[in-house]
Every structure is written in structure tokens, then in C-alpha cells.
Wavefront OBJ file of the C-alpha trace (Angstrom):
o trace
v -116.506 -97.726 64.283
v -112.792 -96.781 64.302
v -111.759 -100.409 64.901
v -113.455 -101.591 61.696
v -111.743 -98.996 59.486
v -108.794 -99.822 57.260
v -106.411 -97.690 55.207
v -106.650 -98.197 51.430
v -103.623 -99.521 49.571
v -101.543 -96.669 48.120
v -100.858 -98.698 44.960
v -104.619 -98.681 44.281
v -104.404 -94.903 43.920
v -101.789 -95.101 41.136
v -104.343 -96.318 38.582
v -105.911 -94.121 35.865
v -107.680 -91.227 37.583
v -111.168 -92.234 36.416
v -110.682 -95.700 37.974
v -109.445 -94.145 41.213
v -112.490 -91.851 41.227
v -114.897 -94.785 40.909
v -113.014 -96.651 43.626
v -113.235 -93.754 46.088
v -117.030 -93.894 46.163
v -118.246 -95.077 49.584
v -114.803 -94.569 51.144
v -114.729 -92.426 54.289
v -113.054 -89.110 55.053
v -112.253 -88.883 58.764
v -111.373 -85.583 60.438
v -111.282 -86.052 64.189
v -114.759 -87.195 65.243
v -116.300 -86.091 61.937
v -116.775 -88.782 59.308
v -118.288 -88.446 55.842
v -118.934 -91.200 53.295
v -117.832 -90.142 49.798
v -120.888 -90.189 47.526
v -119.790 -87.979 44.617
v -116.445 -87.292 42.940
v -114.929 -85.846 39.763
v -111.703 -86.985 38.115
v -109.079 -84.542 36.842
v -106.077 -85.675 34.804
v -102.787 -83.841 34.493
v -101.112 -82.477 31.375
v -103.712 -84.118 29.101
v -106.679 -82.485 30.865
v -107.112 -78.720 30.283
v -109.622 -78.602 33.175
v -106.971 -79.841 35.626
v -105.024 -77.463 37.846
v -101.899 -79.414 36.817
v -102.425 -78.919 33.075
v -99.701 -76.279 32.768
v -97.255 -77.858 35.209
v -96.361 -77.334 38.862
v -97.091 -74.066 40.669
v -97.087 -73.131 44.350
v -100.884 -73.620 44.357
v -100.949 -77.124 42.831
v -97.671 -78.582 44.174
v -99.561 -81.231 46.167
v -100.931 -82.687 42.920
v -97.391 -83.744 42.019
v -96.875 -85.618 45.303
v -97.475 -89.281 46.084
v -100.887 -90.870 45.607
v -103.022 -90.444 48.696
v -101.900 -86.854 49.270
v -104.624 -84.331 50.083
v -104.750 -81.409 47.619
v -106.779 -78.509 49.028
v -107.385 -75.282 47.136
v -109.600 -72.228 47.469
v -112.372 -72.030 44.868
v -113.194 -68.526 43.633
v -111.580 -67.173 46.810
v -114.538 -68.420 48.862
v -114.578 -72.146 49.596
v -112.006 -74.829 50.265
v -112.140 -77.889 47.995
v -110.547 -81.263 48.805
v -108.960 -83.665 46.326
v -107.307 -87.057 46.618
v -104.094 -87.134 44.576
v -103.723 -90.164 42.318
v -101.102 -91.349 39.859
v -97.374 -91.725 40.361
v -95.234 -89.003 41.920
v -94.698 -86.272 39.321
v -97.617 -87.497 37.153
v -100.375 -85.333 38.554
v -104.000 -86.270 38.657
v -106.553 -85.830 41.408
v -110.092 -86.677 42.357
v -112.248 -83.797 43.598
v -114.506 -84.950 46.429
v -117.817 -83.295 45.544
v -120.072 -84.658 48.287
v -120.089 -86.800 51.396
v -122.942 -88.265 53.390
v -122.456 -87.448 57.088
v -121.747 -90.555 59.182
v -120.463 -89.210 62.524
v -119.876 -85.853 64.173
v -123.144 -84.370 62.975
v -123.399 -81.876 65.837
v -120.016 -80.393 64.897
v -121.009 -80.333 61.232
v -124.299 -78.598 62.032
v -122.437 -76.021 64.128
v -120.042 -75.230 61.251
v -122.790 -75.291 58.588
v -125.644 -73.425 60.339
v -127.337 -72.502 57.049
v -127.852 -76.157 56.057
v -131.568 -76.908 56.226
v -131.192 -80.689 56.443
v -128.403 -83.131 57.303
v -128.233 -84.022 53.591
v -127.396 -80.370 52.878
v -124.467 -80.349 55.314
v -121.936 -81.702 52.820
v -123.569 -81.982 49.388
v -121.055 -79.820 47.561
v -117.262 -79.468 47.519
v -117.136 -76.293 49.630
v -119.893 -77.469 51.943
v -118.149 -80.748 52.732
v -114.877 -79.001 53.572
v -116.735 -76.661 55.941
v -118.687 -79.551 57.482
v -115.586 -81.698 57.992
v -113.332 -78.785 58.967
v -110.891 -79.175 56.063
v -108.923 -75.996 55.245
v -105.895 -74.901 53.279
v -103.658 -75.825 56.206
v -104.476 -79.479 55.422
v -103.055 -79.218 51.886
v -100.291 -81.776 51.356
v -101.354 -84.119 54.164
v -100.899 -87.849 53.660
v -104.455 -89.188 53.800
v -103.166 -92.729 54.330
v -101.114 -91.878 57.431
v -103.010 -93.212 60.481
v -101.792 -90.235 62.523
v -102.888 -87.572 59.996
v -105.614 -85.082 60.954
v -107.512 -85.855 57.723
v -107.618 -89.527 56.765
v -109.036 -91.636 53.954
v -110.282 -95.027 55.142
v -112.593 -97.844 54.119
v -115.134 -99.877 56.013
v -117.229 -102.772 54.731
v -119.248 -100.643 52.276
v -117.824 -101.241 48.808
v -117.733 -98.852 45.872
v -120.843 -99.328 43.725
v -120.451 -101.617 40.709
v -122.552 -99.297 38.573
v -122.146 -95.666 39.708
v -124.038 -92.808 38.129
v -121.717 -91.338 35.468
v -122.055 -87.873 33.943
v -119.930 -85.009 32.592
v -118.047 -82.823 35.057
v -119.677 -79.582 36.207
v -118.445 -76.119 37.132
v -115.727 -76.014 34.463
v -115.511 -74.350 31.061
v -113.207 -76.778 29.182
v -113.388 -80.531 28.643
v -116.911 -80.512 30.051
v -117.863 -83.502 27.930
v -115.561 -85.946 29.747
v -117.797 -88.387 31.650
v -115.633 -88.169 34.778
v -118.229 -87.296 37.416
v -119.221 -90.347 39.458
v -121.967 -90.685 42.078
v -123.288 -93.381 44.340
v -126.727 -94.283 42.925
v -129.781 -93.066 44.876
v -130.882 -93.160 47.640
v -127.358 -92.220 48.813
v -126.525 -89.604 46.161
v -125.127 -86.354 47.545
v -124.627 -83.179 45.534
v -126.841 -81.977 42.795
l 1 2 3 4 5 6 7 8 9 10 11 12 13 14 15 16 17 18 19 20 21 22 23 24 25 26 27 28 29 30 31 32 33 34 35 36 37 38 39 40 41 42 43 44 45 46 47 48 49 50 51 52 53 54 55 56 57 58 59 60 61 62 63 64 65 66 67 68 69 70 71 72 73 74 75 76 77 78 79 80 81 82 83 84 85 86 87 88 89 90 91 92 93 94 95 96 97 98 99 100 101 102 103 104 105 106 107 108 109 110 111 112 113 114 115 116 117 118 119 120 121 122 123 124 125 126 127 128 129 130 131 132 133 134 135 136 137 138 139 140 141 142 143 144 145 146 147 148 149 150 151 152 153 154 155 156 157 158 159 160 161 162 163 164 165 166 167 168 169 170 171 172 173 174 175 176 177 178 179 180 181 182 183 184 185 186 187 188 189 190 191 192 193 194
């Protein structure tokens, strides 16, 4: 499989965050032998989006959001779970796409070992914290260049294209700007998180 994978163009990640989010559907996150196909995402803008971690400017926690497109932004949610985001937009113009769910493609035994409470393979990575646990993404990965072929965590594409007509809905798990239709999912039967 590795030979058929290609790195996305960085310039394609400098588009408006909602376009980047749509385009990330069906891309692959690769962490060693673990591979997950992105099936659900949420877009977060910068200064114009009160739900974004970058809304109030740079902090030690969100510094990766201000880096180049294709940077991995990892943060701890409610002190419990790691969450992974793909930074988009130009350097200094923060926006990011939260990866909400992946469909496991390879490395299932490792994923099952790290997610022993998952009842089915679909449950291994059908939420932002679950997918980080299943893929082994942690805070030490924050700031990684996802487009660097030598990086531990990589974003790649194969021959499966982003859907032309993804499922679109408002974002979840936030208390402001909930009405923005910036949650995108691969249509069933491949949909991930609930």
C-alpha cells in the first residue's frame, strides 16, 4: 500500500478552512503501521471563529495553529483525550480541521490493543479522542509536519477521492457558533463518528 500513497500539495491546504475540511475526507493518516481513512472532520477558523482555539490569538497551547499548512495541531480535550487537527491557511492566519473519525485501514491489531474497550472495529476510531488513541497520536506529535515523508504522523492520499457530496451538519461539542455547517462526513456506509 505504501507505494501507492502520495503526499498532498501544501498549497491545497491554504484554501478556506471549510474547503480544506471537505478535501481531507478520504485522505489517510499514517502512524507507523497504523493507517486510518479520514471519514469525519470539523472546520475551525481563526480570529473570526469564536469556537476556534486561535480566536484570541497565539498561546503556548495553540502555537501550532499559526504554523504552515499541513502542521499537526494536537491538544488535550477536557484533560482526558488527545485531539488531532490539520492546520490550514497561510502561516500566521490560523485555521485548522479537527479530525473527528477515521476508518481503520491497517494496523488493526495495534489499534485493538490500544483501544481494548472498543466493541467493534468501527468503534476503534469513531471519535476524536478514540482515533488518537487508536493511531497512537499524543501531545508529543504537536507541531509535526504531516507532509514530511519522514514524519512519524503523515497525511497522505491514495486513489480514493474526497466525496463530491459529503454529509454536512453543524459542529458538535462546542457552545458558540454551533450553527456553522462546518462538520463534514463521508456518506454512509463509510461514516465514522456519531
